[in-house]
NUMI-600283 format. One record per atom (N, C-alpha, C): residue in three letters; x, y, z. Coordinates in pm, whole numbers, plus 50000, padded with zeros to 5 digits. Layout:
alaXYZ...
# end
This chain:
unk500854988350000unk500005000050000unk500915012450000unk500585022049916unk501395034249906unk501155043250028unk502055052550049unk501885061950161unk500625070350142unk500305073750018unk499095081549990unk497845073550027unk497815060849991unk496665052350025unk496555050650176unk497685048550240unk497705046950386unk497185059650454unk497615071250405unk497165084050461unk495675085950438unk495195083150318unk493755085050291unk492895076450382unk493285064150403unk492545055350494unk492595060950635unk493785065050677unk493945070350814unk493105082750835unk493115092050741unk492385104550763unk490875102250753unk490445092650674unk489025089350670unk488585083150802unk489415074350858unk489125068550990unk489105079451096unk490045088651084unk490145099551180unk488915108451173unk488475111651052unk487285119851032unk486075113051097unk485955100051075unk484875092351136unk484985092451288unk486185090751339unk486405090851484unk486025104351544unk486405115151477unk486045128451526unk484535129851538unk483835125551436unk482375126451439unk481785118151552unk482305106051571unk481775097051673unk482205100751815unk483195109351828unk483655113751960unk483115127451997unk482205132851916unk481585145551948unk482285157851893unk483325155851813unk483985167251748unk483245170251618unk482075176251632unk481215179251517unk481035194251502unk481005198751376unk480705212851351unk479265215251394unk479085225251475unk477765228151533unk476825233751427unk475525232051452unk474535238251367unk473625228651294unk473845215851307unk472975206251239unk473365204251094unk472485197851022unk472775194650882unk473705182750873unk474555182750773unk475485171750754unk476425170450874unk476695158150914unk477675155751020unk479075157450962unk479765167951008unk481115170650959unk482065172051077unk483215165951062unk484225166451167unk484685180851191unk484865184251317unk485315197651355unk486795196951395unk487655199351299unk489095198751321unk489565210051413unk488845221351411unk489185232251503unk488925228151647unk487855220751669unk487555215851804unk488615205951850unk489095197651760unk490185188551795unk491425196451833unk491745206651756unk492915214951785unk492775221351924unk491585226251954unk491355232352086unk491495221952197unk491005209852172unk491095199052270unk492555195352298unk493365194952194unk494765191352209unk495585202752269unk495245215052235unk495935226652287unk497265229352219unk497805240852251unk499065245052188unk500245236252228unk500125229352341unk501195220152382unk501405209252276unk500335205652205unk500465195552100unk501315201051986unk501085213351947unk501885219551840unk503355219951883unk503595223652007unk504965224152058unk505595210252055unk504835200052091unk505345186352090unk505705181951948unk504835184951853unk505105181451713unk506395188251667unk506545200951702unk507755208451666unk508985202351729unk508915199951859unk510075194751932unk510445180651888unk509445172551855unk509715158851810unk510245158551667unk510045169451594unk510535170151456unk509805160951361unk508515158551387unk507785149151300unk507125155751180unk507075169151177unk506425175851064unk507135188851028unk508445188651010unk509165201250985unk508765208050854unk508595200550748unk508245206750620unk506785211250618unk505925203250677unk504505206850685unk504335220150757unk505115222350863unk505015234650942unk505715246250872unk506925244050824unk507715254950766unk507245258850626unk506795249050548unk506365251450410unk505065243850383unk503955248350443unk502695241050426unk502255240550280unk501355231250251unk500905229850112unk500135241950063unk500275244349934unk499455254849874unk498045249549855unk497135258649825unk495725255349810unk495345256349664unk494475247549619unk493965247949482unk492805257849479unk492885267849390unk491895278449382unk491235278949246unk490035284349243unk489335287049118unk489515301849089unk490325304748990unk490545318748950unk489935320748812unk488745326748815unk488025329648690unk487845317248604unk487465306248668unk487175293948596unk488395285548564unk489535289248615unk490755281648594unk491305277048728unk491565264148740unk492145258848863unk493625262148866unk494025269248972unk495425273248988unk495825271249133unk497115270249156unk497625269049292unk497805282849353unk497535283849481unk497705296449554unk499175300049564unk499425312049611unk500795315949642unk501275307549760unk502575307449780unk503165299849889unk502665305350023unk502065296750108unk501565301550236unk502685303850338unk502355311350440unk503295313950549unk503415301350636unk504515300150709unk504665288650800unk503515288050901unk503225276050945unk502175273851043unk502695277751182unk501835283951262unk502305289051391unk501495283951511unk500455275851487unk499685270851600unk499005257651564unk498405251551664unk497835238151648unk496655238251551unk495825248751553unk494695249251460unk495195249651316unk496185257751289unk496755258351154unk497375245051114unk497985238251210unk498605225251180unk497575215751119unk496375215751175unk495335206851123unk494635212651000unk494215225251006unk493415231050897unk494275233950773unk495365241050792unk496205245050678unk497315235050648unk497455225250736unk498465215050718unk497845201750677unk497445193950775unk496945180350752unk495725180250659unk494735188550686unk493525188550601unk493815193850461unk494755203050448unk495135207950315unk495835196950234unk496645188850301unk497295177650232unk496215168150181unk495225165250265unk494135156550222unk493385162650103unk493035175450113unk492285181950005unk493075181749875unk494365184249884unk495185184049762unk495295170049704unk495385160249789unk495485146449743unk494185142149674unk493065145949734unk491765141549683unk491255150449569unk491435163649583unk490835172949488unk491825181249407unk493105179949436unk494085188949378unk494795184049254unk494235174149188unk494835169349063unk496235163649087unk496385156649200unk497675150549234unk497715136349177unk497905135449047unk497925122548981unk499245115349009unk500325122548995unk501635117049026unk502225125349140unk502645118449245unk503145125349364unk504655126949355unk505115139149380unk506555141449380unk507115139049521unk508405141049537unk509045138549666unk508455147149777unk508185159749747unk507595168649847unk506205163849888unk505395159949791unk504065154549823unk504195142749919unk505135133849890unk505335121949974unk505745125950115unk506625135850127unk507055140350260unk505875146450337unk505095154950270unk503945161150336unk502915150750380unk502715140750299unk501795129850334unk502325122350456unk503605119050455unk504205111850567unk504155119950697unk504435132750687unk504405141250805unk502975142850857unk502025144150767unk500615145350808unk500155132650877unk500565121350824unk500225108450886unk500795107751027unk502035112251044unk502665112151176unk501925121151274unk501435132651227unk500655141651312unk499375134751357unk498695127851265unk497465120651301unk497755109851404unk498815102351383unk499165091651477unk499375097251618unk500105108151627unk500365114251758unk499085119751818unk498255126251738unk496995131951789unk496085121051844unk496085109451782unk495225098451828unk495615093951969unk496875095852006unk497315091752140unk497205103052241unk497085115452195unk497085127052286unk495685132052320unk494705129152237unk493325133052268unk492675121552343unk492215124252465unk491605113752545unk490445106952474unk489555114852416unk488385109052349unk488775100552230unk489745105152151unk490165097352034unk490925084952076unk491735086152179unk492495074652226unk491545063452268unk490495066952342unk489505056952383unk488805051052261unk488435059552166unk487745054852045unk488615044851969unk489855048551941unk490735039751864unk491115027251943unk491315028452072unk491665016852155unk490545006552158unk489315011352157unk488175002052162unk487944994852030unk488634998851926unk488454992751794unk489674985251745unk490694984251827unk491884977051780unk491924962851829
# end
């Protein structure tokens, strides 16, 4: 299984776990995972731990660009600024990697894509052990 396939499965499981653990975007309608709520639950200490452990240096220093619709043409955004907090790590980091993989026309992955996928996967693995609710959810299913 490729790293991209492994990451897609992991983030889909994670999305499901967030929904089942109460990390849901408020307001009703479609059940959607609330990654900001997860970031708040983990706190800034999680971002510091990721930094200190060195598990996502490129994801933090050079996060992925975003695919934009500019007058009917799909183009990549300008290079984003480095990530500075836990919410950005998930929203502009991990979730952006997923969006680019799924929706960003990433047919062939280059070395940078592979590194960002690997680092995002590592962030998910660590988050699963640091969030009490997610840890219980994943432990009960292994």
